[in-house]
C-alpha positions, 0 to 999 in steps of 0.5 A: 706426082703432085704438081708443088702447090696445087690447090688444097682440094686437088692435092687432098684429093689426089693423095691417098687416105695415109698419105695425106696423115702422112702430112702429119708427121714430123720425126725427128732427124738426127745431123750425125746418125749412121749411114743405116738410120740415114737410108731407114729415114728414107724408105720412111720418107718414101713409103709413108709420104712423111710431111717434114723433118724437125733436125737435132744435132744427135741422138745424144744431144739434151734434146733426146739424151736427158739423162746426159749418160750419152756422150756428144761427139763433136763435128765440126763438119755438121753444118755441111752434113745437114745441108748434105741430108735435108738435100737427101731427104727432099730427094727420097720425098715426092711432097716437098719436106717442111725442114725445121729446127730450134734455133732459138739463138741460132743454128749454134742451139744445134748445130757446131761451127755456126754464129751464135746469138744471145739468149732470149734473157739477155735480149730482154735486157738490151734497150734497142730492141732493133737490134732484137730484130736483126737477130731474128732476121740473121739466124732466118736468113742463115737457115733459109742458105741452109734449107730450113723453113721454120723455126721453133722460135721464139719462146715466149713462155713467162721467165718468173720461176728461178728454179724452172730447169727448162726455160728460165734462160729461153724466156725474154723476162718476166714482165708479159708486156715485155716479153710479147714486145721481145717476141713481135720484134724477133718474129719481124725479123724472121718474116723478113726473110720468108722464114715461119715462126711458132710461138712456145709453150703454149699455155706457158711454160714459164711458171713451173718447177717441172722439166717435162722432158722429164715429167708434167708440170703443172701450172695451178694458177686461175684463167684469169691470172693466166690471161694477164701473166703467162697467156699474155703474149700468145693473146695478143701475138695470135691476134696480130698473126702467127704462123703457128702454134707449139703446145708443151706438156704440161698441165693447166687445171684452170683450162680443163675443168680442174682434170690434169692432162697435158696440155698437148692431149687436151682437147679442152684446150687446144680446140676448146681454148685456143682454138674456140676461144682464142680463135687460132686457125694457124697450125698447132704443133706440138712440143716434140713427143719423145718427152716423158711428160706423155710418152711413157704413158703410152704403150702401144705404138701408135697411141700417142700419135692418135691422141695428140691429133685427136686433141687437135694437133695438125703437126705431131713433132719427133713422134715416136711411132711415125708408121704406126700412127700414121694407121691409127688415125687412119682408123679412128680420126674423123675425116672432117679433122684429117682434112682441116688439118691438111687444109692447114698444113697445104697452106703453111706449106706453099707460104714456106715454099714461096720465093722469098721477098730479096731483103735489100736490108745490109745485116751486120756480121754476127760478131759485130751484132754482138757488140752492139748487144753487148752494149745494149744489154750491159746492165748496172743491177747495183751501185753507181759508176763512180762507186767503180771508179773511186774502187779503181783508185782504191786498189784491188785484185782479180778473183775469176770463178768458174771456166766460162759457159759452154753450150746449152744445149747438147752441142759440143763447144771448145769454151777456150776457143771463144775467148782469144788469149788475153781478150778475156775480161780478167785478162785485159784487166790484167795487163791495164792495171799490172794487179793480181789475177787468181782463177779458179779454173787454173790454180789451187784454193789455197794459193788463191786465198793466200792472194787474198789474205791482205787484198781489201778490194776484190774484183769478182769476175763471174763466169758460171759453168752453165746457163741453168739452175741446176748444180748452183750453175755449174760451180763447184763447191770450193768455188761457191764456199770463195764465193760466198767467204768473198761476199761476206768478208771484203768489198766488192766489184761483181762483173757477172758474165752469166744467168742473172738468177745466179746472183739471186742463188747466192744471195749476192745482192749488196756489194758496191756495183754488181754489173750484168753481162748475161753472156759470155762471149769475147764481144761481151767481155770486150764491153765490160772493159769498155764499162769499167773503163768509163767508156761505155754506159750500162743501158740495160734493163734486168728482165726478171726480179733477182730479190 
């Protein structure tokens, strides 16, 4: 038994060669696994000295069920289950496990019945950056209480490709300086609670149209352009000091002398550019190695893990073949590389298991923090406040299009529970003004069309079911047709509770007024109502260009 955090050289000498390599391995652990699978994980930990685990909701969640063929089962006790599994797995390990999770917008990204905070794109609109720090700190405090040491966040990719199927809303925006500022604020909050960070997805996954879960994206920009755009936040934050860099599965020929290879498997990018040119000395962790951008090219178990380690990664996240990977690195890895990677991981573990400083800072409850964020983020995209006032005096009816945003991480969320009856923006309008309210989620299109025949002014409330751009953000063909007809023939004021890129996709550029709310949270509906009544000013700034 090794004393928990003995000197690194002593620890290295005490462990066997394979036990040292085991510290590089971070398999996926599933909160909603079977007892048989849980026992198999315990055996893997005991027998092979696994260094850490990355938790996912289940084998049917988005991170592992790319085609969406498996049904995600709702489990209201997922958080309790997660804590129990962490305790079981830690008990099975001689050396404390480093526990990681993707919690970009909170545990809710992976766990039901936990606090959810706005997506990074929404935070990018916030005028008050202290609120972003509070989000980072609140999430971190939640992770620490659960037994998690490492948040694979923040995303510092640039949001410059409206059709990006996997980053988009997870990015703070399109401006490199603003992305850096917002990420810095988020990291500051996590640091206050002693939670590790990992900026991702190096060297920048924002300007791509291919989902690396399914294929290999290629970023074609020149190195000069990359240094001013996608790479800028990474360079700035690395210089300031971050715990880890997560390398993405995308090809960047400008950094590999034209060779098309995944950054996560590229010695030129990791050892040559990230380590050599940028001087990063912290831990490098792969993006999930089960992703098809890299996993389908290796048939022999262990080859993928060896390739990732040889390229310069320290921690292999979600490696498909942990045991074969340990053996392959044992047989083929360079001793100097093994020792260097071990030292980095050991230092990271020492930092993770230090008793965090007790922060005296009061943090608001999630509902209050989200209310403050809504007031800081709400954005008047076009039009003037006086135009809305005049619109109200003229008279109007409401059309609510869409059923409300669902969770976009593979975790089942009953969206109807997010808003109490009568508290949605549309319901508040109906109760105050006694106007007609038509909802595509509950009424036939014929009924809606009949009700709008004599109406000129339409308050269009957009509640798209999904935040990703695929399939027109989840709106059906009838809804899309209705929106386009209203835009062409009526005077519109739009309140949009979703991804602002939907306004671009539907070409809704010129209205009497368009107000961006970004999130379909109760707190954002409440602030939308306050704005409509003239009680709240729209202070946010759109973090992406729509024209």
